[in-house]
C-alpha positions, 0 to 999 in steps of 0.5 A: 560237137561230136562228143555232145551228140553221142551223149545225147544219144546215150541219154535218149536210149536210157530214157527209152529203156527206163520207160519199158517194163518187163511186165505185161498188162493183165489181159483179164480182170480175173485170174485163171483159177477165178475164171475156171471157178466162174465157168464151173458155176455158170455151167452147173447153173445152166445144167440145172436150169431146165425143169424137164431136163436135156436130150443127150445124143451120145456116141460111145465111139465114132464107129458105133451107133448113137444112143439117146438119153434124157437126163435131168440135173438136180441140185443135190448133184444127182442126175436122173437118166432115162433110155430105151435101146437094146441095152435096156431090152428096148423098154423104157428104163430110168436110173439115177447117178451122181454128177459134178462140173469139175476143173481140169484144163477147163470145165468138165462134166463128170458122171462120177457115181455109177447108176443104181439100175442093176436091171441093165448093168451093175453100173446102170443104164449110162455107165454101161457104155464106159464099163469094160465088163459090159459090151457086145463082144465080151472082150474086156473093152466094152463099148469104150465110151466116155463118162467125162466130158469137156464142156466146149460151149453152150447157149439157151438151147444146147450144150456141146460136150467132147468126150475126155478120153475118146474125143467124141462130140456129144450134144445136150439139147433142151427138152420141151418143158411139157414133154413126157419122157416116155412119150418122147421115146415113143415119138422117137420110135415113130420117127425111126419107123417113118424114116427107115426100112431095111428093104429101102435104099436111101440116096445120099446126094450132093448138088443133085447127084447120088454119091452113095446108096445107103443101106442097113438104116435100121441098124443105125450104121449106114452101109454107104456104097457109091452107085456101081461101087465094089462092096469090098473096096468101096463100102463106107460105114457111117454111124448115126443117131435118130433124133426128133429133128432127123438124124446126126452122124457120129462125126462130120462127114465130107461129101464133095468138099461139103462138111455135114453132120446134122440132117433135118426133115424138110417141111414136106417131110420127104427128104433130110437136108443137111443143116450145114449145107442145103445142097446135101440131102438124104432121100429116096428117089422112087425110080432109083428105088425101083431100079435097085430093089426088085420089089413088086408094086401092085394096085388092085383094080379098085386102086386104078383108073382108066383101065376098067374096060380094057381089064374086063376085055382081057379077063373075058379072054383069059377066063374063056381060054383058061379058067376063072382063077386066072382073072386079073385082079391087080396090075403094077410094075417091077424092075428086075435084077437086070434093070428091066422094067416089067408090067406085072399082072396078078391073077386071082390065085396069086400067079404073076405074069411079067412083060418087059418094056423099055423105060428110062427115068430118074427121081420121080419121073418115069417114061415107058418108051414107045414100042410095037406090042405086036412085035414082042418076042418070047424073051420079052416076058416070063412063062406066065406072060407068054401063056396069058398073051397067047389066050388074051390078045387084049394084053397087047392093047394094054401094053400099048396103052401104058406107054408114056410118061409118069409122075411117081408120088408116095405118102411114105417117102422114105419107106416107099410102102406105096407109089402112085403112078400117074400118066402125065396126060391123065389117062391112067393112074395106078395106086400101087403098094408093095 
C-alpha cells in the first residue's frame, strides 16, 4: 500500500511538470522592433500634423534661462524654426534645419542637420545652443544644450521631450492655427513687460506665506531670497521661461513640500498660480513692495480726492512764509530703508518733504496708526519737512487726517507703476504713481 502511494505521487509530479513550459506567453502583439517602428511613425505624423507648428519651451541646461522657439515640421524632413532672443540680436529670425524621429532605446527626435541662418551662427538659430564654439563665455563648452530629445509622451496639445545628453525637459506645445509667428513673439514681449520690472520684487508664496522674494526677473533667472535671508548663504537661483500662459521653471521646484513648475496667470491677471498646486503663487504684495523698494509714489492734486480745502490752506501758509515755488503740487507715500512709512509732499520746483508716521500692514491693506501730530519731533521728519511745518501749521491737520486704514489697488499688479490708496471710510483717495 505504501509502495502504491509513492508511485501515485511520482506520477502526479511528472504530470505537473509536463504541464509546465519554460516559455512565457508573449505580452505584446508585436515585437519590440515593430513597436518602436510604430512609435516612430506615430510621433512623426503628430509632429507634422500641425499646419502652423509648435511652441518649443527650450532650456539648454537647468541652470540657464529658457528660450522660446516656434518650429514647424515638414514632410521633407526639414524643420522651420523662428526665434527672438539675445542670440538673434532681439529681432525676429527664421531658419531651416533637418529633423528625424529615430530609434534608440526609444523614439528620439533629432535635429540632425544644422541650420542655414548664418547671421546668428554658422550652425543656425537652434544649434547655436549645442555648438561648443558658441556661447556667452568662450570656454569651448558653449551653452551646453541638446539637439536630440527622447520623446516621453504626447497628446493633442503637447509633446514632452527630454534632452538626451543633459536630461532637461523640453515642452512642445500646439501653436494656434491662425497665429502669425512674428506676432506671437510680439505678444510674448508684451507678456514680459506686463509681468516683470527689475525695480519690483515679486513674492513667491505658499499657503499665503512669503517664502522667497524674487528679484532679477528681467534676466529670466530669479534671485530668490527668503525674507530676512543672507544674500551670501541663502540666495537661490531659479531659471525660468516666459510663456504665453505665464511662466515655467527650468525644472520642478519643491516649496514647503509642494512640487511646482508651471505658473498660469489667473483670471484677474494679478497673480501667477502654480498649475500643479493652487496654493503656490507668484505675485506682488503692494505693502511688501513698499516696504522693500524705497520708491516714492506721488499723486498730483488732480489725482486726489478729499484734500482740496486742506491743501489750499497749507499752500497759502507756505507761499506766505516762503515763496510760490514751494507750493505743494503732489502728495504720496514712501517707506524708507529703515522701514518707516513717510507722508511725502512735493513742491512745484521738485523738492520733497517727508513726515514719518507709524504704520502696519500686509498684502494690500495698510494702516496709519493714530498719533498726536502736535507732538512730532525733529527726527520724525526730514529737513524740508521741518522747514515746511514751521511755516504751515496746517500740515499737522493733514498728518491727523491721513490716519486710518487703506486699501491699496493697482491696474499694474506685477510692475506696480501705479497704486491707489483709498481710506476705508471713503474720506481720502490718492491715485499715486512712481
